[in-house]
N, C-alpha and C positions, 0 to 999 in steps of 0.2 A: 891288089890291096892299097897301094898307092894310090891307083886311079879311084877308086871310092873314096879314099879319105880325100882326096883333092876336091870330090864334085861335093861332098859333104860338105867341106868348109866352104865352097863357093856358096852354096845353095845357104848355109847358115850367114855369111856376110850379106848376102843379096836380099835377104829377109829382116838383117838387123838395118840395112841400108833403107829398106822401103818403110820401116817404122819412123826411122828417123825423118825420112822425107814428109810421111805425116804430120809429125810433130811440127818441122820447122814451117811447112804450109800453116799450118793453124796459128803458128807465131807470126810469121809473115802477113797472114790478115790481120790479126790483134793488131801489130803495129803500125801497119797501113790505116786502120780504124782511127787509133790511138793519136797518129801524128795528124789527120787531117780534121778529125773530129775536135782535138786539143785548140785548134785556130780558130773554132767556132766563139769560145770565150775570150777571144781577144777585143771582139768589135759587141758581143752579147754577153751581159751578164748571167752567170749560172742562175740566179733566181729568176730572171726572166724566162732563162731555156727553159726551167723544170715548170713553170707557172701553169696556171689554168688559161692564161690569155690565147684568144685564137691566134690558129696558125695562118698567117697572112703574109707569107713573105715577098708576095709581088705588089702589096700596097705603095703607092707611090710617095704619100706625105710619110705616114709612119708604119714600116714592116715590121712584124710581129713573129716571134719564133717560139711560142709556148708549145711546149710538146706534152704537157699533163693531160690534156684531153685525149690526145691520141694514146698515151699512154695507158690511161683508162680502158678507153676503148678496146685495145690491144687485150686487156687481161679480161675483160668484160666477154670478148667473144671466145676466148679461149678457156676460161671458166667453164662457158656455157658448154663450149664443145667438149670438154672433159666431162660434164656430168652425164652426157650421152654416151660418149665411146668407154667410160671405164665400166659400168655396170652391164652394158650390151656386149662389149668386149671379153670381159670375164665370163658373162653368161653363156655367151656364144661358144668361146674354149671350154667353159666345162661341158656343156652338151656334147659337141665335137669329140672331146678325149674320155667321157665317161659313158655317155649313154645312147649315142648315137650308132646305129649297125654302121657296120664297115661298108656298105653299099651308099647308106647315106651320107657317110662322111665323104667317100671319095667324090659324092656330087657337092656337099656343102663347101667343102674347104677350098677347093679352086674356086667356086665362086665368088666366096668372099676375099681371096687373095687377087682375083681379079680386079676388083676394087682400085688397087693400087697403080693396076697399068691405065685407069681411064684418065686422061688429061685433065689437069687442074681447071682449064679454060671450058673445057665440056662440063664438068661440074658446075662451074659458076654459071654457065649458058642453062643448065638447069634448074639451077637456083632463080634465076630470072623468070623464066617462063613457066615452072611448075611449084616450085614451093613460095615465092613471094606472093603469086595470085590467092593461091591457100591460106597463108596466113593471112592477108589483107581480107579475105572471105569470112575468115574464122573468129578473127579479132577485130572486126569492122574498122579498118585502118586505112588510110589514104593509099600505100602501097606498102610491100611487104619486104620493100630493101631495107632492111635492119640489123640490128646485132643478133636477135634469134634466128633470122635467115642465115647468115653467116656463121652462127654456132652450127645448127642442124648441118650446113653443108661441110664444116670441118670435123664435125663428129663424125661424119662417114667416110670421110677421106683417112682419118686417124684409125679407123675399125680394123683395117687388114693389120697394120702393126700390132695393136694392141691384142688382136686374136692369136696370131703366129706366136708371138713371143711367149704370150700367156700358156698357150696350148704345149709350147716347148718345156715350159717349168713344170708344168701339170706331170707331164710325160717323165721328168727327171725325178718325180717323188718316188722313193724306193718302194717296191711293190708290198715289202712285208708291213709297212705302214698300214695297207688297207687290209691287209689279210689280220693283221691283229685287231682292228677296229671290226670286222666281220664277226671274228671270233668271239669278242665279247658283247655281241648281240645287236649291233648296229646295221642300220639298213645302207641302200646305196646313197640316199640324199644326204643323211646324217653323217656317214663317211667323208662325202666330199665337203660339207660345210664344216664339219667339226676337225679334220683331219689333213685332207688331201691339200685344200686351200690355203690353211695355216701354215702348213709344210712349204709351201713354194711363195712364200712373201717376199720374198728378195727377188724373184722372178715377177712375180705381178708389179712390184715395184718398178723394176727394170722396164717392163714393156709400158706403164704408165708414163715413165719420164721420155720414152723415145715416141709415144705418142703425143705427150705435151710438145716435144721438140719439133713435131711434124706440124701440130696445129700453130706454134707460134710463128714457124718460119713460111707458113703458106703467104702466099701475095696473088695470085691471078684469081681466085675463088673471093677471096675479101673485097678485093678492090672491083669486082664486077657485082656482087650480091649484097654489099651494106651500107649503100646510099651515099658513100663516101664525104658524110658531113665532118666538119672539124670541130664542131662545137662539142661542149662536154655531154656525155649521154646521163639522162636520169632514169634509164631503164631499159629491158631488152628490145624494146619496140622502137627505140630512137634509132634513127641511122648513124651510124660511125664510119669513122676511119681509123684505121690500124696503121701502126709504124710502117710496117712493110709495104702497104700500099701508098703511102706518102713517097717512099724513096721511089718506087716503081713508077709512078705517075711523074715526079718531078725531075729525077735524075738525068733523065734524057735530054731536058731541055733548058737545065740550068745553067747559065755562064759560068765558067771556072774563076776559081780564086776569089770567089764572092763570099760574103757571109751566110748566102743562101745555099751555096754548093757546100761549105764547110758544115753546115747544120744538119745536112743531109747524111753527112758522116757520122756525125754525132747522134743522129738517130738511131742509125745502124749501129754505132758502138753500146747505146743504150741495148738495144735488143740482143746485140752477142753478149753482153754482161749478164743479163737476165737468164739467158739460155746456159751460159756458163755455169752462173751461180746454181741453177735448178741441177745439172748435172753433179756439180760436187756434191750437193745437198742430197742427191737420191744415192751416189754411191755410199756416203757415210751411213745412210740409213740402210742400205741393203747389207753393208759390213756390217753394221750393229746386228741386224738379223740373223746372217751369217755366222758369226760369232755366238751368238744364242743358241746355234744347233736349229733355227728354223729354216 
């Protein structure tokens, strides 16, 4: 009995410690970004940093560090990806959960989840050799390396997360909800749209936020497939450069302890805060849905 009690206490403390290690790791990352990013504003005014001036830190006479265009580009590509991922992910999850036969489900679900195992550099390469020429031909563009190309690729990459979490949320809906709907004369489609999906709003929201985080943090694909233009985009057919691509391209070669070096940390801090704000907002909305019994 004492031995069982010892191991129970041991694993309880081990899990407690693991939880705190995760929290402290996140806090350490935030403090590192904050400490280095804050030094950006010793030599660069916050207004200049968040302006829409061109990002050109290597200019000999007058370096510029405006991230406004890159911030807009990041949000444009991410929003485009979500426009693809959300309806396609919910539709796929609903089909797998409610309509597909067991045999078909056993084929489709692993196939969708295998998308998560494809390296991002492979997705980016396919975007260059397949998606970009198709976009250029379809819309009569000089090339297809633009925001739309990045949005399509990110939408595909975020799809496995969206499908898996949404399907789990649909399976978590109590069976008597559907039985009551069928008893009132609703068919399978009406039950899915008016009962099942509204009942798992919080789970769908969680899936959306996880997919959004996946799209926001992706680097290699957008670096390869979006054209890497630091100017302000005026539409989805313009080449863009996201914040993640900028950090990945320039951090390896920038001199230490320079305004350029610290400005890259500031870029990473901005992206970190955006992701944190999205997750806090998602948690609050999910809690509100759960409180309403949805």
